[in-house]
N, C-alpha and C positions, 0 to 999 in steps of 0.2 A: 389234252390227249386227242389222238387221231387214229382212225382205222386204216390200216395198210391195205392198198389195193381196192379201195372203194370205187374208184372211177371205172374199173373194168367190169363191175357187176351190172346186172340189169335192174329195171325199176323195182321189181318185186323183191329182189335181194337188197336193194337200197332201203326199202321200208323195214325189212327184217333186221338189217344191220343197225339202223337208227334206234329201233326199239330195243335191240339186244345191248347196244352200247349203254343206254340209260339204265337198263336192268342190271347189268354187271356193276356199273358204277354205284348204283344205289345199294346193291347187295353188299359190296365190299365196304362201303361206308358204314352201313348198319352193323356189320359184323365186328368192326373195330371201334364202334361207339362215336363215329363222326356224324354230324347232322347235316346232310346235304341240303336240307331245306333252308339252312342259314347261309349257304354259299351263294355268291352272285355268279350265275351261270349264263354264259353266252354261247348258244348252240350254233353249230355250223354244219348240220347234216351228218357228216361223217366224223365230227369231232366236237370238242367242247373246251372252251376257255372258262376256268373256274377261278374266281377270286375268293379266297377263304378269309373268314374273320381273323383279326389279329390275335384272338385268344387261342386259336388252334396252333399247337406247337408243331414246328417243322418236322421233328422226329416222328410224330404220329402219321404224317403223310408219307415221308420218305421211307419209312420202315413198315408200320402196321398196315397202312392203306394199300401200299404196293403189294404186300404179301397176300392180303385178302383179295386184291384184284386178280392176282394170278390164280387163286383158287376159284373165284367166281367165273373167270374165263374158261378154266378147265371144265367146270360143270356145264357151262353154256355150250362148249364145243364138243362135248363128250359123244353125242349121238349124231353129229353132223359129218357129212362127207368132207374129205380133206380140202376140196376146193371151196367149200362153204364156210370153213372156219373163220371166226372173227379174230383178227390179230391186231394188237393195239400198240402204238407208240405213245409214251407218256414222258413229258418233260416237267421238271420241278425247279422252281426258282423263287426267290423273293426279291421284292423291290417296290418301287412306287407304282400304284394303280389308282386311277381316278375315273369316275364316270364321265363320259363325254357325250356329245350330241348324237353319235352313231356307234356307240359301243365304248369299251374301256380304253383308256389312254394311259400313258406313262411308260417309262423305260423298263419297268418290270414286266409289263405286258408285251412290249416289243421283244425283250430278251427271251421270254418263255416261248413266244410264238416262233422265233427263229430257231430255237433249240428243237422244238417238236418237228419242224420241217427239215431239219438238217440232214445232210448226206450220211454222216456216220450212224445216226439213229436208224435211218431207212436201211442202210447196209447191214446193220446188225440183225434185223429180222430176216434179211435175205441170206445171211451167213448161217442162220440157225432155223431151218425150215420147220422144225418141230416146236419151236418156241412160240408162245402166244403173246408174249409181252417183252418189250425192250424199253429200258428206262435211261433217260439222260438227265443228270442233275447239273446245275450250274456250278461254276467255280465257288460261289459263295456257299451253296448248300453243302458241297463236298468239304470245303475247308472248315466251316463253322459247325456242321452237324455230324457228318460221317467221320472225318479225321479226328474230331474231338471226342469220339466214342459216345455220342448221345443216342445211338441206335444199337441194335444187335448186329448190324451189318459190319463186315470187315472191310477196311479200305482196300485190301487186295482183291476184293470182288469187282472193283471198278477199274476201268481202263481210261487213261487220259486221252482225249481226242481234241482236235481243233475244229471248231465250228466256223465256217465261212458261209454265211447265208445273207444275201443281199448286202446291206451296209454293215451287218453285224459280224464281228470277228472276236472270238474269245476261246479260251480253253474250257472244256466241260468234261464230265466224267460219266462213262457209259457202263451199264450193267444189264445183263440178260439173265434173269433169275433161273438158276438151275444149269447154267452153262458157263464155261470158261471163256471169257471174251478176249483174253490176251493172245490166243493163237489165231483168232479170226482175221480174215483179210477184209479190211474196211476201205472205204473210198477216201477217207481223210484221217491221217494220223499226225500226232504232234511232230514238228521238226526236231531233228537231233540237236541236243544242247551243244554249244561250242565247247571244245576242250579247255581245261584249265591252263593258264599261262605257264610257260616252261620255268619261270623263275621260282626259286625255292620258296615254298610256303604260299605261292600265289593261288588264288581261287577266282573263279568267274561266276558272277551272279547276274541273273536276268532282272532288269529293273521292273518293278511292278507299279511305280508311281513317280510322278514328277513333283518336285517341291520348288516353289518360287520363294526366294528370300529377299527382302528389301532391307538394306542396311549392312553393317559389318557383321561378320560371323567369325567366331573362334573355332577353327577347324583343325586343331592340333590332332595329329595321328589319324586324320580322316582319309578316306580313299574315294575319289570321285570318278565317275564314268562320264565322258563327254562325247557326244555324237554330233558331227558336223552335217548340216544340210538335212 
């Protein structure tokens, strides 16, 4: 997670934001029964990378923790002037994470870091000035957790976006609790799907994987897509 607009604040505000970020994160976890003391946390001033134990279920983070984070943020910001509010971007992903010589390594760590810094997530908070939190979940989280109805969240609450951040490019799913993200203007949206072929019964599918086969294959009634170059 990361605090929006941190760099534009002064030194005293930076100190208050850092303290406030840890306070709302701890409060949200306590309210939904998650033990932040067991998390591996890598601070970054205005943000935090948290590696959760494998026993923590993804639905508890995607659903319960986010819900309590919204409530804790609302309490924190209640008596603050509008320009002093703390607004947070949070990204949720799962994948490989390993301790390294100077922090956590692994593709899971790279992925969640690119998601939280992505243009669509930043744009979501700009599109909804009264929102305190914007959430971006990875393709894996959306497909395996949200779409399979392991949470109380409705898939229609999420909007598909394309994240292009440094060397990372993938589809992710955006949500701003309490707001309809589908009508918002964002800086990055998924490209339009190509239309289905004109032939009767034809359909077009986007390839999600590459399979390499060695040896002969019985491909009766199969359809292959081939791309040159």
